[in-house]
C-alpha positions in Angstrom: 0.0 0.0 0.0 1.1 3.6 -0.1 1.7 6.7 1.9 -1.7 6.7 3.6 -1.1 3.2 5.2 -0.4 4.6 8.6 -3.1 2.6 10.3 -1.6 -0.7 9.3 -0.3 -2.8 12.3 3.3 -2.1 13.4 4.2 -5.7 12.7 3.4 -5.3 9.0 5.1 -1.9 8.7 8.2 -3.3 10.3 8.6 -6.0 7.7 8.8 -3.4 4.9 12.6 -3.1 5.0 14.7 -6.3 4.7 17.4 -5.0 7.0 14.8 -4.8 9.8 14.0 -8.4 9.7 15.7 -10.0 12.6 13.6 -13.1 13.2 15.0 -16.2 11.5 12.7 -17.8 9.0 12.8 -21.4 10.4 10.3 -24.1 10.6 8.1 -24.3 13.7 8.8 -27.2 16.0 5.1 -27.7 16.7 3.7 -31.0 15.6 0.9 -30.7 13.0 -1.1 -33.0 10.7 1.2 -33.6 7.7 4.5 -33.4 9.5 5.3 -37.0 8.5 4.7 -36.0 4.9 7.6 -33.6 5.2 9.9 -36.5 6.2 8.6 -38.6 3.3 9.1 -35.7 0.9 12.7 -35.3 2.0 13.4 -38.9 1.5 11.8 -39.0 -1.9 13.7 -36.0 -3.1 17.1 -37.5 -2.4 19.2 -37.6 -5.5 16.7 -35.5 -7.4 17.8 -31.9 -8.1 15.4 -29.4 -6.5 15.4 -25.6 -6.7 15.4 -23.6 -3.5 15.4 -20.0 -2.4 17.8 -19.2 0.5 17.7 -16.0 2.6 21.0 -14.9 4.1 22.6 -12.2 6.1 26.2 -11.1 5.8 28.2 -11.3 2.6 27.4 -13.2 -0.5 30.7 -15.0 -0.2 29.9 -16.3 3.3 26.4 -17.3 2.2 27.8 -19.2 -0.8 30.2 -21.1 1.5 27.3 -22.0 3.8 25.1 -23.2 1.0 27.9 -25.3 -0.5 28.6 -26.8 2.9 24.9 -28.0 3.0 25.2 -29.6 -0.4 23.8 -26.8 -2.5 25.0 -25.0 -5.7 24.3 -21.3 -6.0 22.7 -20.6 -9.4 22.0 -16.9 -8.8 22.6 -14.3 -6.1 20.5 -11.2 -5.3 22.6 -9.6 -2.5 20.6 -6.4 -2.4 17.9 -8.3 -0.3 20.0 -11.3 0.8 18.5 -14.0 -1.5 20.1 -16.9 -3.4 18.7 -19.3 -6.0 20.1 -22.7 -5.2 19.9 -26.3 -6.6 20.6 -29.4 -4.5 20.2 -33.1 -4.6 20.4 -33.2 -0.9 17.0 -34.3 0.3 17.6 -32.7 3.7 19.0 -29.5 2.2 16.5 -27.1 3.9 17.3 -28.4 7.4 21.1 -28.6 6.7 21.4 -25.1 5.3 19.3 -23.5 8.0 21.8 -25.0 10.5 24.5 -22.9 8.9 25.6 -19.5 10.2 24.2 -16.3 8.5 21.3 -18.3 6.9 17.9 -16.9 7.7 15.8 -19.4 6.0 15.2 -21.6 3.0 12.3 -23.1 1.0 11.6 -24.7 -2.3 11.2 -22.2 -5.2 9.1 -24.7 -7.1 9.2 -28.4 -7.8 9.7 -29.9 -11.2 7.9 -32.9 -12.6 4.9 -32.8 -10.3 2.3 -31.7 -12.7 1.1 -32.2 -16.3 0.8 -30.4 -19.6 -2.5 -28.8 -20.4 -3.2 -27.5 -16.9 -5.9 -24.8 -16.7 -4.4 -21.4 -17.4 -3.9 -19.2 -14.3 -5.6 -16.2 -15.9 -8.7 -18.0 -17.2 -10.9 -16.2 -14.8 -10.2 -13.0 -16.7 -12.2 -14.3 -19.7 -15.9 -15.0 -19.2 -16.9 -18.7 -18.8 -17.9 -20.8 -21.8 -21.5 -20.7 -20.6 -21.5 -17.0 -20.5 -20.0 -16.8 -24.0 -22.6 -19.1 -25.6 -24.5 -16.4 -27.3 -21.4 -14.5 -28.5 -20.0 -16.5 -31.4 -19.6 -14.0 -34.2 -16.1 -13.2 -35.4 -14.6 -9.8 -34.7 -12.7 -7.7 -37.2 -11.9 -4.0 -37.6 -10.0 -3.2 -40.8 -9.7 0.5 -41.1 -12.3 1.1 -38.4 -12.7 4.8 -37.6 -12.0 6.1 -34.1 -13.8 8.9 -32.4 -12.6 12.3 -31.3 -9.6 14.4 -32.3 -6.6 12.3 -33.4 -8.3 9.2 -32.1 -6.8 5.8 -32.8 -8.8 3.5 -35.1 -10.2 1.3 -32.3 -10.7 4.2 -29.8 -14.5 3.8 -30.0 -14.0 0.5 -28.2 -12.0 2.0 -25.4 -14.6 3.1 -22.9 -11.9 2.7 -20.2 -9.7 5.5 -21.6 -12.7 7.8 -22.0 -13.7 7.1 -18.4 -10.4 8.3 -17.0 -9.7 11.1 -19.5 -6.7 9.3 -21.1 -7.6 10.7 -24.5 -6.1 13.2 -27.0 -8.6 15.9 -26.0 -8.0 15.5 -22.2 -4.9 14.3 -20.4 -2.8 13.8 -23.6 -3.0 17.6 -24.2 -0.6 17.9 -21.2 1.3 14.6 -21.0 1.7 11.4 -22.9 4.4 9.7 -20.8 7.4 10.9 -22.8 10.7 10.2 -21.0 9.1 7.8 -18.5 10.0 4.2 -18.2 7.4 1.7 -17.1 8.4 -1.8 -16.2 5.9 -4.7 -16.7 6.5 -7.5 -14.3 4.5 -10.2 -15.9 4.6 -13.1 -18.5 6.5 -10.9 -21.0 5.9 -8.4 -23.8 5.4 -9.3 -27.4 7.7 -6.6 -28.9 6.6 -7.5 -32.4 3.1 -6.2 -31.8 2.6 -3.1 -34.0 1.1 -1.2 -31.2 3.9 -2.0 -28.7 7.0 -2.0 -30.9 7.4 1.8 -31.1 7.6 2.1 -27.3 9.5 -1.1 -26.4 13.1 -0.9 -25.0 14.9 -4.1 -25.9 18.1 -3.0 -24.3 16.7 -2.5 -20.8 14.3 -5.5 -20.9 15.1 -8.7 -19.0 13.8 -12.2 -18.6 14.4 -13.8 -15.2 12.5 -17.0 -16.0 13.5 -20.4 -17.3 10.6 -22.3 -18.9 9.5 -25.5 -17.2 8.2 -27.9 -19.9 6.0 -29.8 -17.4 3.8 -26.7 -16.8 4.7 -24.3 -19.7 4.8 -26.8 -22.6 7.8 -27.4 -24.8 10.6 -24.9 -24.7 10.7 -22.5 -27.6 14.5 -22.2 -27.5 17.2 -24.7 -26.6 18.1 -23.0 -23.3 14.5 -22.7 -22.2 15.2 -19.1 -21.5 13.2 -17.0 -23.9 14.5 -13.7 -25.4 13.2 -10.7 -23.5 11.1 -9.5 -26.3 8.5 -12.3 -26.5 5.4 -13.3 -24.5 4.2 -16.9 -24.7 1.6 -16.3 -22.0 -0.3 -13.3 -23.3 -1.1 -11.6 -20.0 1.9 -9.3 -20.0 1.2 -8.0 -23.6 -2.4 -7.2 -22.6 -1.2 -5.3 -19.6 1.5 -3.5 -21.6 -1.0 -2.3 -24.1 -3.2 -0.7 -21.5 -0.2 1.2 -20.1 1.5 2.4 -23.3 0.1 1.2 -26.6 1.5 3.7 -29.1 -0.4 6.7 -30.5 0.6 5.7 -34.1 -2.5 5.6 -36.1 -2.9 1.9 -35.5 -5.2 -0.1 -33.3 -5.5 1.4 -29.8 -3.6 3.9 -27.6 -2.6 3.3 -24.0 -3.0 5.6 -21.0 0.6 6.9 -21.6 1.1 6.3 -25.4 4.6 7.7 -25.4 6.0 6.0 -22.3 8.8 3.5 -22.7 7.9 -0.1 -22.0 10.4 -2.3 -20.3 9.8 -6.1 -20.0 10.8 -7.4 -16.6 9.6 -10.9 -16.9 9.0 -12.9 -13.7 6.2 -15.3 -14.7 6.2 -18.7 -16.3 4.3 -19.0 -19.6 1.6 -20.8 -17.5 1.2 -17.7 -15.4 3.0 -18.8 -12.2 5.1 -16.1 -10.4 7.6 -18.0 -8.3 9.5 -16.4 -5.4 13.0 -15.9 -6.7 12.0 -14.7 -10.1 9.7 -12.2 -8.5 12.3 -10.9 -6.1 14.9 -10.7 -8.9 12.5 -8.7 -11.1 11.8 -6.2 -8.3 15.4 -5.7 -7.5 16.2 -5.2 -11.2 13.5 -2.6 -11.4 15.2 -0.7 -8.6 18.7 -1.1 -10.0 17.6 0.0 -13.4 15.8 3.1 -11.8 12.6 2.4 -13.7 10.0 5.1 -12.9 6.9 2.9 -12.6 6.3 -0.8 -12.3 3.0 -2.6 -12.8 2.4 -5.9 -10.9 -0.8 -7.6 -11.9 -0.2 -10.8 -9.9 0.4 -12.4 -6.6 3.5 -14.5 -5.6 2.9 -18.2 -5.9 2.0 -20.6 -4.5 0.2 -18.8 -1.6 -2.6 -16.3 -2.1 -2.1 -15.1 1.5 1.3 -15.6 3.3 1.2 -16.1 7.1 4.0 -15.5 9.5 3.0 -17.8 12.3 0.9 -20.9 13.0 -1.4 -18.8 15.2 -2.7 -17.0 12.1 -4.3 -20.2 10.9 -7.8 -20.2 12.2 -9.0 -23.2 10.2 -7.1 -25.7 8.1 -3.7 -27.4 8.4 -0.2 -26.3 7.4 3.0 -28.3 7.4 6.3 -26.9 8.8 7.7 -26.7 5.3 4.7 -24.7 4.0 4.8 -22.3 6.9 8.5 -21.7 6.3 7.8 -21.0 2.6 5.2 -18.4 3.5 7.5 -16.7 5.9 10.2 -16.6 3.3 7.9 -15.1 0.7 6.9 -12.4 3.2 10.5 -11.6 4.1 11.9 -11.5 0.6 9.0 -9.9 -1.4 8.5 -7.2 1.3 12.2 -6.6 1.2 12.4 -6.4 -2.6 9.4 -4.1 -2.8 11.0 -1.8 -0.2 14.3 -1.9 -2.2 12.7 -0.9 -5.5 10.7 1.9 -3.8 13.8 3.2 -2.1 15.4 3.5 -5.6 12.5 5.7 -6.8 10.2 3.2 -8.4 6.4 3.9 -8.1 4.8 0.5 -7.6 1.3 -0.4 -8.6 -0.5 -3.7 -8.0 -3.8 -5.4 -8.5 -6.1 -6.0 -5.5 -7.1 -9.5 -6.7 -10.1 -11.2 -8.3 -11.3 -13.2 -5.2 -14.2 -10.7 -4.3 -12.7 -10.7 -0.8 -13.1 -8.0 1.8 -9.5 -7.6 2.6 -10.4 -5.4 5.6 -12.3 -8.2 7.3 -10.6 -9.9 10.4 -10.3 -13.2 8.5 -9.7 -14.4 5.0 -11.0 -17.6 3.4 -8.7 -19.2 0.9 -9.6 -22.4 -1.1 -6.9 -22.0 -3.8 -3.6 -22.4 -1.9 -1.1 -23.7 -2.4 -1.8 -23.5 -6.1 1.5 -25.3 -7.0 1.9 -28.2 -7.5 -1.6 -28.2 -9.1 -4.4 -30.0 -7.2 -2.6 -29.5 -3.8 -4.9 -26.7 -2.5 -6.6 -27.2 0.9 -9.3 -24.9 2.3 -8.1 -22.6 5.1 -9.2 -19.6 7.0 -6.4 -17.2 8.1 -6.1 -13.9 9.8 -6.0 -10.6 8.0 -2.3 -10.3 8.8 -1.6 -13.1 6.3 -0.6 -11.0 3.3 -1.3 -11.0 -0.5 2.0 -10.1 -2.0 3.2 -7.9 -3.5 -0.1 -5.9 -3.5 -0.3 -5.6 0.3 3.3 -4.4 0.7 3.3 -1.0 2.4 4.8 0.8 -0.7 2.4 -0.7 -3.3 -0.6 1.2 -4.6 -3.4 -1.4 -4.6 -6.1 -1.1 -7.2 -9.7 -2.4 -7.4 -11.7 -2.7 -10.6 -14.8 -1.0 -11.9 -16.9 -1.7 -15.0 -18.3 0.8 -17.6 -21.0 2.0 -15.1 -18.2 2.9 -12.6 -19.6 0.3 -10.2 -17.0 -2.0 -8.5 -16.9 -5.2 -10.6 -18.3 -8.2 -8.7 -15.0 -10.2 -8.9 -12.8 -7.4 -7.5 -11.4 -7.7 -4.0 -11.8 -4.6 -1.8 -11.4 -3.3 1.7 -11.2 -0.1 3.6 -7.6 0.8 4.3 -6.4 -1.9 1.9 -7.5 -0.7 -1.6 -6.2 2.8 -2.4 -7.7 3.6 -5.7 -10.0 2.1 -8.4 -9.7 1.9 -12.2 -11.4 0.4 -15.2 -10.9 -3.4 -15.1 -13.9 -4.4 -17.2 -17.0 -6.3 -16.0 -18.9 -8.6 -18.3 -22.1 -8.5 -16.1 -22.2 -4.7 -15.9 -25.1 -2.7 -17.2 -27.7 -5.4 -16.3 -31.1 -4.6 -17.7 -29.6 -3.0 -20.8 -28.6 -4.4 -24.2 -24.9 -4.1 -23.1 -25.3 -6.7 -20.3 -22.9 -9.6 -20.9 -21.3 -8.2 -24.0 -17.6 -8.0 -25.0 -17.6 -4.2 -24.9 -17.9 -4.3 -21.1 -14.4 -5.7 -20.9 -11.1 -4.0 -21.6 -9.6 -4.3 -25.1 -5.9 -4.5 -25.4 -3.0 -6.0 -27.4 -2.4 -9.7 -27.4 0.2 -12.0 -29.1 -1.2 -13.6 -32.2 0.6 -16.9 -31.7 -0.8 -17.2 -28.2 -4.3 -16.3 -29.5 -4.1 -19.1 -32.1 -2.8 -21.6 -29.5 -5.6 -20.6 -27.1 -8.2 -20.8 -29.9 -9.1 -17.2 -29.6 -8.1 -17.0 -33.3 -8.2 -19.6 -36.1 -5.0 -20.7 -37.8 -5.2 -17.7 -40.2 -5.2 -15.3 -37.3 -8.8 -14.3 -37.5 -10.8 -14.0 -34.3 -13.2 -16.8 -33.6 -15.7 -14.6 -31.8 -16.5 -11.0 -30.8 -14.2 -11.1 -27.8 -11.2 -10.5 -30.0 -10.4 -8.1 -32.8 -7.9 -8.2 -35.6 -7.0 -4.7 -36.9 -5.2 -4.3 -40.3 -4.0 -1.1 -41.8 -3.9 -0.2 -45.5 -0.4 -1.7 -45.8 -1.6 -5.1 -44.6 0.1 -4.8 -41.2 -2.1 -6.5 -38.6 -2.4 -6.6 -34.9 -4.4 -8.8 -32.6 -6.4 -7.6 -29.6 -8.7 -9.2 -27.1 -11.1 -8.3 -24.4 -10.3 -9.3 -20.8 -11.5 -8.3 -17.3 -9.8 -8.3 -13.9 -7.9 -6.2 -11.4 -5.0 -7.2 -13.6 -6.5 -4.8 -16.2 -7.3 -2.1 -13.6 -3.8 -1.8 -12.2 -2.1 -0.8 -15.5 -4.5 2.1 -15.9 -3.1 3.5 -12.6 0.5 2.7 -13.7 -0.1 4.6 -16.9 -1.5 7.7 -15.1 1.6 7.5 -12.8 3.7 7.8 -15.9 1.7 10.9 -17.1 2.2 12.5 -13.6 6.0 11.9 -13.7 6.3 13.5 -17.2 4.1 16.5 -16.2 5.6 17.1 -12.7 8.9 15.3 -12.6 12.4 16.7 -12.8 14.8 16.1 -15.7 17.3 13.3 -15.2 19.8 14.6 -17.7 19.4 11.7 -20.2 16.1 12.8 -21.6 14.1 11.1 -18.8 12.0 12.3 -15.9 11.9 11.4 -12.3 9.5 12.0 -9.3 9.4 10.7 -5.8 7.0 7.8 -5.5 5.3 9.4 -2.5 4.6 12.5 -4.6 3.1 10.4 -7.4 0.9 8.6 -4.9 -0.3 11.8 -3.4 -1.2 13.2 -6.8 -3.1 10.1 -7.8 -5.1 10.2 -4.5 -5.8 13.9 -4.7 -7.0 13.8 -8.3 -9.1 10.7 -8.2 -12.8 11.1 -8.8 -14.7 10.4 -5.6 -17.2 7.6 -5.7 -19.8 7.1 -2.9 -20.8 3.9 -1.3 -24.1 2.5 -2.6 -27.3 3.4 -0.9 -27.7 1.1 2.1 -24.0 0.5 2.3 -23.9 -2.8 0.4 -23.2 -3.4 -3.3 -25.6 -6.1 -4.2 -24.8 -8.3 -7.2 -27.7 -10.7 -7.1 -29.4 -8.8 -10.0 -26.3 -9.6 -12.1 -26.8 -13.3 -11.4 -24.3 -13.7 -8.6 -24.8 -15.5 -5.3 -25.0 -13.4 -2.1 -21.4 -14.1 -1.1 -20.4 -11.7 -3.9 -22.1 -8.8 -2.1 -19.7 -6.2 -0.9 -20.1 -4.1 2.3 -18.8 -0.6 1.7 -17.2 1.1 4.7 -16.1 4.7 4.7 -17.2 8.0 3.1 -17.7 9.3 -0.4 -14.1 10.7 -0.3 -12.5 7.4 1.0 -14.1 4.0 1.2 -13.4 0.3 0.9 -14.7 -0.3 -2.6 -13.0 2.6 -4.4 -10.4 3.9 -2.1 -9.6 7.5 -2.9 -11.9 7.2 -6.0 -11.6 6.3 -9.6 -8.2 7.3 -11.2 -8.5 10.4 -13.3 -5.7 11.0 -15.8 -7.0 14.4 -17.0 -7.3 15.8 -13.4 -3.9 14.4 -12.5 -2.1 16.4 -15.1 -4.5 19.3 -15.5 -5.9 18.2 -18.8 -9.5 19.0 -18.3 
């Protein structure tokens, strides 16, 4: 969260800086159901190379020696936050390395060979279900489609989201377009060949910190299984990138900040998993590269909420190894976020699609751990178990609204947890009108053509199979693929884009053609310029008319100026830079 999070508990605030963490991340000695499973897992993993994340204090040299003494091999070091990526065939590596001096903790990063190809895609919730799509089967195309308004892009008439926040040529873009501002996209990658992204893509500064895992990602596209930093075989990152900074180039769509520079900081597998070390490494790189803004439309796998103690489990079971892993995620992600923020990065994150009241005393989680697949067990945990990185103190957490400006039914919320709202799309919005359950209620953005074909959003010729996607071609035969999605993953990049506009309009020159602005100032401008949105009459947003069950209903705490559904209000690009 951001500058306003003064009411958060001291325990959470204290974890914001890695140097302040003094409690060792070690397994509890308490006996729980499943403890014997830990022993069996250690025996079974003997002689099989596993990947671990190790947290250390002191020097990298001393940590390397300790890791090697425990039978590990250091594959990568991130000394800025005291983290190492390690492989080992020692089935007792975690216990052995934690017995070494200057080692704070260790846990598996992920396990290889425990799943199967063809697993459900992580972001499937962002596309309406097959049942909801049954009546929408007509193909979509937009060759030479006219836009609306002065200097509008050809598909601008489909971008209700940009009109809502004033990110248009006749509003915010009269004052700022993101020139000189670098926005990092921590996601599945960016398809730099997309005609709407290529003009703004910085190949030199982009990085990929992920090695594909064939068991979950499918066959590797390159021999090393490390993709170039200009591709996206997942699709999610390209969609997010287009919302932030699709170019104003007379082609397709325009993003919130159409002249901002896009930097791919890939941390996700093709399958959508964001594992711990890759996430930490991406955040640290964002700080070292002095990126201006970073968008984070994800949570760190495999835990939706990360607890620090066994006492935070109110229902459900947890093994010693699982609790150690959650503690390690808390320590390292909070530390990496704090590091990036200290280097001048404005950090924006999605609140989540679990329609959870994050301000409630407890949180119900039926999805964790989500890796290996089919290993989830229902649990109820305390509010102090954190969704990371979005609940880190320095992250601006964003909820989602639909075209009506009402909070989308899927969006998580919570007074003091969500800071601002933005368009995320909502298929069920505008109930009672012809627009109900139509593609136009979602957010249209760029998408890799080869992924669209693989996911059957397009036929083998690249033509959309239904109205939920669009293929735009110009008079020269250059084509780009776009698709409609919904989610807080789509809301967050709207705020990241407005942050880029603010930095251009109010930042100071860096001497190399760039601009810079203190993240606290950016957050204050976002909050002060957001359009207030009141709670609904009666204090409860009821979604039963939209066909949802009562558990989707959202209690709205707070005032018109600040409440749990919309935070400070709906982000307003034009107001933020004086473009009205």
